[in-house]
N, C-alpha and C positions, 0 to 999 in steps of 0.2 A: 504495500500500499504505499509505504514512503517513497518507493522508487517512482511510482506514479506522480506523487506530488512533485518529486525533484524534476521529473521530465516537464511537468507542467510549469514550473518555475523557471527552468530554462528556455522553454517555447515562449513564454512571456518576455523574458529579458531580450531575447534574440527579437521577436515583434518589437519591442520597444526601441532596441538599438536601430534596427532597419527603418522602422518609422522616422526616428529621428534623422537618420542620416540621407533619407530619400527625398529630394527637395519638394517635390510636389505633394508629400504628405505633411510636412513641418515646414511652414514658411518663415525661415529664421528672420528674414529682413523685416518681415511684417510684426514679428514678435519683439524684435529690438526697438520699432517704432512705438509698440505699445507699453512695453517696460521700460523704456529709457535705461536710467542708472542701474535698475534692478535686473538687467539682462544676464548677468553672470549666474544668477539663481537659476537659470534654465539648465546650466551645465550641472548645477549641484542636482537638481531633479532629475535630469537625464543619468547622471553617474549612479545615483541610488536606485533608479527603477529598470536600469539597463544592464550593464557589466556586472555590478553587484548581485543582481538576483540570478545571472549566468552563474557567477563565481559560488553562490550559495548553493544552487542547484547541482553543481559539480561537486561540491563538498558533501551535500547529502548523498548523492549516488555513491561517490567513494566511500563515505564512512558507513551509510546504511544498506547500499544497494548491492 
């Protein structure tokens, strides 16, 4: 069961990563206009929801799967 959750976490992390770097899905120029000086927070949110989820899922698979 934990292996299925880990695979889901990996898939979600990869989905967020691909969605962030594909220009048509995430219009970073528009985000920069809307957020102004708070724009670097976009990268913090991306890091927390993209690569970190992938690493967490890989760790869970390695440890428990």
